[in-house]
C-alpha positions in Angstrom: -66.4 -7.1 -7.2 -64.1 -4.1 -7.0 -61.1 -4.9 -4.8 -58.8 -2.1 -6.0 -58.6 -0.6 -2.5 -57.7 -3.9 -0.8 -55.4 -4.8 -3.6 -53.5 -1.6 -3.1 -52.6 -2.6 0.5 -52.5 -6.4 0.4 -50.4 -8.9 -1.5 -52.1 -11.2 -4.0 -51.9 -14.2 -1.8 -53.4 -12.3 1.2 -56.2 -10.9 -0.9 -57.0 -14.3 -2.3 -57.1 -15.9 1.2 -59.3 -13.1 2.4 -61.8 -13.5 -0.5 -61.8 -17.2 0.0 -63.2 -17.0 3.5 -65.6 -14.1 2.8 -68.8 -13.6 0.9 -70.8 -10.7 -0.5 -74.0 -9.5 1.0 -76.3 -6.7 -0.1 -78.6 -4.5 2.1 -81.4 -2.2 1.1 -81.9 1.4 2.4 -82.7 1.3 6.1 -81.8 -2.4 6.7 -79.7 -3.1 9.8 -76.3 -4.7 9.4 -75.8 -5.2 13.2 -77.1 -3.8 16.5 -75.2 -2.5 19.5 -74.5 -5.1 22.3 -75.4 -8.0 20.0 -73.1 -10.9 19.3 -71.5 -10.5 15.9 -69.3 -13.0 14.2 -68.3 -10.9 11.2 -66.4 -7.8 10.2 -67.9 -5.9 7.2 -66.1 -4.1 4.3 -68.2 -1.7 2.2 -67.8 -2.4 -1.5 -70.4 0.2 -2.6 -73.0 2.4 -1.0 -73.1 4.2 2.4 -73.9 3.2 6.0 -74.7 5.0 9.2 -72.9 4.0 12.4 -74.7 5.2 15.5 -75.6 4.7 19.2 -79.0 5.1 20.9 -79.1 6.7 24.3 -81.5 5.6 27.2 -84.2 8.0 25.8 -84.0 6.4 22.4 -82.3 9.5 20.9 -79.9 8.5 18.1 -76.4 9.9 17.9 -74.8 9.3 14.5 -71.1 8.7 14.9 -70.0 8.1 11.3 -71.4 8.2 7.8 -69.1 5.8 6.0 -68.8 4.9 2.3 -67.0 2.4 0.1 -63.7 1.0 1.1 -64.6 1.3 4.8 -64.3 -1.4 7.4 -67.2 -1.8 9.8 -67.1 -3.3 13.2 -63.4 -3.8 12.9 -63.0 -3.4 16.7 -64.3 -7.0 16.9 -60.9 -8.2 15.6 -59.4 -7.3 19.0 -62.5 -7.8 21.2 -62.8 -11.3 22.5 -66.4 -10.6 23.8 -67.6 -10.4 20.2 -70.3 -7.9 21.3 -70.8 -4.9 19.1 -70.3 -1.4 20.6 -72.4 0.4 17.9 -75.3 -0.2 15.5 -75.1 0.1 11.8 -77.8 0.7 9.2 -77.7 1.0 5.4 -78.0 4.7 4.5 -78.3 3.8 0.8 -78.4 0.4 -0.9 -75.1 -1.2 0.2 -72.9 -4.1 -1.0 -70.5 -5.5 1.6 -67.8 -8.1 1.9 -68.7 -10.2 5.0 -65.5 -11.5 6.8 -65.8 -14.0 9.7 -64.0 -12.6 12.7 -62.3 -15.9 13.5 -61.0 -16.3 9.9 -59.8 -12.7 9.9 -57.8 -13.3 13.1 -56.3 -16.4 11.6 -55.3 -14.5 8.4 -53.8 -11.6 10.4 -51.3 -14.0 11.9 -50.4 -15.3 8.5 -50.4 -11.9 6.7 -49.2 -9.0 8.9 -50.2 -6.5 6.2 -53.8 -7.3 6.9 -53.2 -6.2 10.5 -51.7 -2.9 9.4 -54.8 -2.3 7.2 -57.1 -2.9 10.1 -55.0 -0.6 12.3 -55.2 2.1 9.6 -59.0 1.8 9.6 -59.2 2.1 13.4 -56.7 5.0 13.5 -58.8 6.9 10.9 -62.0 6.5 13.0 -60.1 7.5 16.2 -59.0 10.8 14.5 -62.5 11.5 13.5 -63.8 11.0 17.0 -61.1 13.4 18.3 -62.3 16.0 15.8 -65.9 15.4 16.8 -65.1 15.8 20.5 -63.3 19.1 19.7 -66.2 20.4 17.8 -68.6 19.4 20.5 -66.9 21.2 23.3 -65.4 24.4 21.9 -67.5 26.0 19.2 -71.1 27.3 18.8 -73.8 25.3 17.2 -73.8 27.2 13.9 -70.0 26.5 13.6 -70.6 22.8 14.5 -73.1 22.6 11.7 -70.7 24.3 9.3 -67.8 21.9 10.3 -70.1 18.9 9.8 -71.2 20.1 6.4 -67.6 20.8 5.3 -66.6 17.3 6.4 -69.5 15.7 4.6 -68.7 17.7 1.5 -65.1 16.5 1.7 -66.1 12.9 1.9 -69.3 12.9 -0.2 -69.3 16.1 -2.1 -69.4 17.2 -5.7 -68.9 20.6 -7.3 -71.9 22.5 -8.5 -70.6 25.8 -9.9 -69.0 27.6 -7.0 -71.0 25.4 -4.5 -70.6 21.9 -3.3 -73.5 19.5 -3.2 -73.7 16.0 -1.6 -73.9 12.6 -3.2 -75.8 11.4 -0.1 -79.1 12.8 1.2 -78.2 15.4 3.9 -81.1 17.2 5.7 -81.7 18.9 9.0 -83.0 15.8 10.7 -79.9 13.8 9.7 -77.6 16.6 10.8 -79.4 16.8 14.1 -78.7 13.1 14.7 -75.1 13.6 13.7 -74.7 16.5 16.2 -76.7 15.0 19.0 -79.3 17.8 19.1 -82.8 18.5 17.8 -84.0 19.4 14.3 -85.2 22.8 15.4 -81.8 23.8 16.6 -80.2 22.7 13.4 -82.8 24.5 11.4 -81.9 27.8 13.1 -78.2 27.1 12.5 -78.7 26.4 8.8 -80.9 29.5 8.5 -78.0 31.6 9.9 -75.5 30.0 7.5 -78.0 30.9 4.7 -78.1 34.5 5.9 -74.3 34.6 5.8 -74.3 33.3 2.2 -72.5 30.1 3.1 -75.4 27.7 2.4 -78.2 27.6 -0.1 -81.1 25.1 -0.2 -82.7 24.0 -3.6 -85.4 21.4 -3.9 -84.7 20.4 -0.2 -81.0 19.8 -1.1 -78.3 21.6 0.8 -75.3 23.3 -1.1 -72.4 24.9 0.6 -69.5 27.3 -0.3 -66.9 24.8 0.8 -63.9 27.0 1.2 -65.7 29.9 2.9 -67.6 27.6 5.3 -64.3 26.2 6.4 -63.0 29.6 7.1 -66.2 30.4 9.1 -66.0 27.5 11.5 -62.3 27.9 12.0 -62.6 31.6 13.0 
């Protein structure tokens, strides 16, 4: 098991204590790790793979909040939530391997190892900043720029260089973008078409590629 990320923040004793109370668990594509409003006794740490964190509204429409990859904590709000009910749902976007950490054990270890508390706070802070950015993009820019901003962020987190373009190591399509932006597929299709006409996006074999630097300039205009 690769613990390089944890090892870079935690002392050897803390890491050993954490691994001692935890266990590894794998999930296949589409499997659910936890559901919103359910009781959950664990915090998850992604060792490999990617997960989708989302909420469903009253109409059953899914709004994707995060696409998270390795070295990410999931459900970490549970550390400070005595109700132990989850506020979001989480599914495996790819095959995923996780470290499953019992909440009660994690709380006990935080008292013993303050560095562990700092690591959890860093994780929560990173997610909060992403929510602020999402809120800004939701309220102040047009849909084509929202799509451009989302594609740029996905390329930053999950991208690879393909000549002058950037592709994605995760499967990004119009349906998934619609769920991330809280809109419908048709609206996203029109936005992606406009980005293609502007020369910022190309689609090959149903895979999206972007001109990363230029698409950033476009949505920041």
